[in-house]
C-alpha positions in Angstrom: 8.6 -33.7 28.8 6.2 -34.3 26.1 3.9 -31.3 27.5 6.5 -29.1 28.7 7.9 -29.1 25.5 4.9 -28.1 24.1 4.0 -25.5 26.7 7.0 -24.5 25.6 7.1 -24.2 22.5 3.5 -21.9 22.5 4.8 -19.9 24.1 7.6 -19.8 22.1 4.9 -18.9 19.6 3.2 -16.3 21.4 6.8 -14.1 21.9 7.2 -14.1 17.8 3.7 -13.4 17.7 4.0 -11.1 20.2 6.6 -9.4 17.7 5.8 -9.8 15.2 2.1 -7.8 16.2 3.9 -5.5 17.4 6.7 -4.6 15.0 5.1 -5.3 11.9 1.3 -5.7 11.8 0.5 -2.2 13.2 2.1 -0.9 9.5 -1.1 -2.8 7.9 -4.3 -1.2 9.3 -7.7 -1.0 7.1 -9.8 2.2 7.9 -7.2 1.8 11.5 -7.9 -1.7 12.3 -4.9 -3.7 13.1 -5.8 -7.8 12.1 -4.6 -9.4 15.4 -2.6 -12.4 15.2 -3.7 -13.9 18.8 -7.2 -13.9 18.2 -6.0 -16.5 15.3 -3.2 -18.2 17.7 -5.7 -19.0 20.1 -9.0 -20.1 17.6 -5.8 -22.9 15.9 -5.1 -24.2 20.1 -9.0 -24.1 20.8 -9.8 -25.9 17.7 -6.8 -28.6 17.9 -5.8 -29.0 21.9 -9.4 -28.9 23.1 -11.7 -26.7 25.3 -9.8 -28.1 28.1 -6.5 -26.5 26.9 -7.7 -23.5 25.6 -10.0 -21.5 27.8 -6.9 -21.6 30.7 -3.8 -20.8 28.3 -6.6 -18.1 26.5 -6.8 -16.5 30.1 -2.7 -16.8 31.1 -1.6 -15.9 27.5 -3.8 -12.9 27.7 -3.0 -11.5 30.9 0.6 -11.7 29.8 -0.3 -9.9 27.0 -1.4 -7.0 29.7 1.7 -6.8 31.1 3.4 -6.8 28.0 1.4 -3.8 26.6 0.8 -2.2 29.5 -3.9 -1.6 29.1 -6.1 -2.6 31.8 -5.4 -6.5 33.4 -7.5 -8.8 32.8 -9.9 -7.3 29.5 -7.6 -9.4 26.9 -7.1 -12.8 29.1 -11.1 -12.8 29.5 -11.3 -11.6 26.1 -9.2 -15.3 24.7 -10.7 -17.3 27.4 -13.3 -16.9 25.1 -12.2 -17.3 22.0 -9.9 -20.5 23.5 -13.4 -22.1 24.2 -16.2 -21.3 21.1 -14.2 -24.7 20.3 -18.0 -26.7 19.8 -18.8 -24.4 17.2 -16.4 -24.3 14.9 -15.3 -28.4 15.5 -19.2 -29.3 14.3 -19.0 -26.8 11.0 -15.4 -26.6 10.0 -13.8 -30.3 10.6 -16.9 -32.6 9.2 -15.9 -35.6 8.0 
């Protein structure tokens, strides 16, 4: 039950980020470069949930993103899967105890 609530909340956050990315952050560009909220979201998931959750969630959300945007399918999935996998490097640098 707890796992389904967490996954459902991640999907809801993803849809909210999609809405913000497509409608709001397209106005904030610096030299035609806009921030990518999905990479920040996947870094957060990969850092705190782990690599076992970050990679599959990154691939599945990236494929959903490709379907929504309509570009080539798989590019965002691979990119967000790799971002979800870099947990080991960031945890050693930023979460020193």
